[in-house]
VEXRO-340088 format. One record per residue (C-alpha): x, y, z; residue in three letters. Coordinates in pm, whole numbers, plus 50000, padded with zeros to 5 digits. Layout:
XYZALA/...
***
This chain:
666143977227686MET/664914000127412ILE/664674036527531PRO/661364054227487ARG/661014090927399TYR/657954112827460TYR/657064146627319SER/656404176427549ASN/652644170727522SER/652774133127591THR/653514114227914PHE/653924077227985PRO/650974059228141PRO/652594057628487ASN/653864093428483SER/652804118028751THR/650594148128667GLN/652134175828464ASN/653424202328714PRO/652124230528491CYS/648604216228487ASN/648744211628866LEU/649704248128914LYS/646874259428686ASN/644364238128879THR/645514252429213ILE/645334288129079ALA/641804282528944LEU/640624267329272ALA/642094296529470ALA/640334321729242TRP/636964303929279LEU/637274300229657LEU/638534335529725ALA/635034350629778PRO/634204322930027LEU/637384329530221CYS/636684366830229LEU/633154360530354SER/634424338330633ALA/637084362930748GLN/635204395830727GLN/632114408530904LYS/629334422530680PRO/629334457930825SER/631384482830626GLY/630874465430290THR/630694488529987PHE/628714475529684SER/628104490229340LEU/625294480329104GLY/622854487428823THR/619044486528849ARG/615904485228638ASN/612514497028763THR/608864493128665VAL/606304518128795SER/602644507128793MET/599194519928890PHE/600034556628855ASN/597214581928857GLU/597344583828475ASP/597334545328445ALA/600624546328253ALA/603314520028311ILE/606784534728354GLY/610044516928277LYS/613374528928403GLY/617084523628441ILE/619524535928700GLY/622424529128932GLY/623054525029301GLN/625614518229570PHE/625254502529913ARG/627064508030241VAL/626454480630500ARG/625904497730837LEU/625634466731055GLY/624744430031069ASN/621004436731028LYS/621134470530855LEU/622174480530503ASN/621824513630319SER/621094518629949GLU/621704551229758TRP/620214552729410TYR/619294571729095PHE/616404562328862ASP/615384575628521TYR/611834564228440ILE/609804570928124THR/606114564728050SER/603404574227798LYS/599784583627855ASP/598224569127542GLY/598834592227245SER/598624624527447LEU/601744628827661THR/604954612927769TYR/606494616328112ARG/610054615228248ASN/610754609928619ASP/614114613928791TYR/614504598229137HIS/617444605129368ILE/617094588429704GLY/618164564329972TRP/616714534030150SER/617404513330460LEU/617324475330437LEU/616474455930755PHE/617424419130734TYR/615074393530883MET/616144367531137GLY/619804357431136ASP/620434363730764ASN/623574384030830PHE/625934367330585TYR/625714360530214GLU/626154322930251ASP/622464316330179ARG/620754318129844LEU/617894340329964LEU/618364369730202GLN/614964387030259PRO/614604422030402TYR/612214450330481PHE/612994482130286ILE/611944518230347LEU/613344551630239GLY/612974586330095HIS/613694603229763CYS/613484635629570PHE/611654634229237ASP/611584656828931ARG/608734649828688SER/608394664128337VAL/605204659128132VAL/605284668827762THR/602704667327484ALA/603624642027218GLN/602424664826939ALA/604074696727070ASP/607264695027277LYS/606914731527378SER/603704722427563ASN/605224709727887THR/605174713228266ALA/607404700228545ASN/607404696528921ARG/609754687629205ILE/608404666529489SER/609464644729778MET/608454608629828ALA/608644580930081THR/608514543830003GLN/608364510530184ALA/608094473930092GLY/609774439830084LEU/612734425629898GLY/615314398229886THR/618894393029770HIS/619544362729553ILE/623174355929643ASN/624934341329340ILE/628154341229545ASN/629294360829853PRO/630344390529639ARG/627654391429368PHE/623864393029411ASP/620664399029220CYS/618114418129430SER/614344420429385LEU/612034444729568SER/608434456929557ALA/607574490129722GLN/604734514829742TYR/605944550529683MET/603934581129789VAL/604794615429643HIS/604004648229818PHE/603804679129597GLY/601834697629333LYS/600654673529067ASP/600844679528691ILE/597374681528539GLU/596584672028180VAL/593234680828024LYS/591744688027685GLU/589614718327611ASP/588534738527306GLU/592044752227261GLU/593644717827269GLY/595734699227523LEU/596524718427842VAL/599424707328065ILE/599954726728387GLN/601064723328747LYS/598234721729000ALA/597684750429243ASN/597444727929547PHE/599614701029708THR/598394665329734ASN/599684629929777ALA/599734604329498ASP/601284569929494GLY/602304540629278HIS/603934506429299LEU/607634504229222LEU/609284471129129PHE/613074469829114THR/615624444229000ILE/619304451629055SER/622684434629016PHE/625324443629272ASN/628984435729331TYR/630794440229664LYS/633954459529589LEU/635554465529929ALA/635234469730304HIS/635304506430406ILE/635704496730772TRP/635694465030980ASN/638224448930747LYS/639144420830984LYS/
***
């Protein structure tokens, strides 16, 4: 019988699977299934998530459309209740007259509908409501020294949903109506030019706020088992 020799990269037709390839396959399967195992073993409350967000503000009093970027983290308080803590930086322009910068620092509560406690479904809808502090700065485009700012409080409410890509990673969409309470910044033109000033009285003004965020669950702060 003539002996046959095979290189390290070649195996006879009836040979069993390469042990190295088998180990790599097992390791890959364990890495892919790890989030599912974690989801099955751990309750949702106590989950800490970190994410980035983009916002669009529409139907403001000056008819400008604002676009923003920010960050957020979530702390899951219970099966039906999540909390979201965020920061937004939003910019907009009022034609060729002024530009505006808004800074939001706030928090929201997310109330999950029905029995959508776990992230094993693609869509996880929720009611959202919250509160924030806002600093607004309006500046003339032609003269940066012509500016005014205000600090106000706001409350917001709306609807949203998580799109669960896997149990640890989600894309979230929400639409809210935000109402600000404070002294508005008035912009008007007169014989001397463009006048930007804070109003003498307090009023309420609102706008729609659309948010898309991407979030990753990093750890369980409590309820680890």
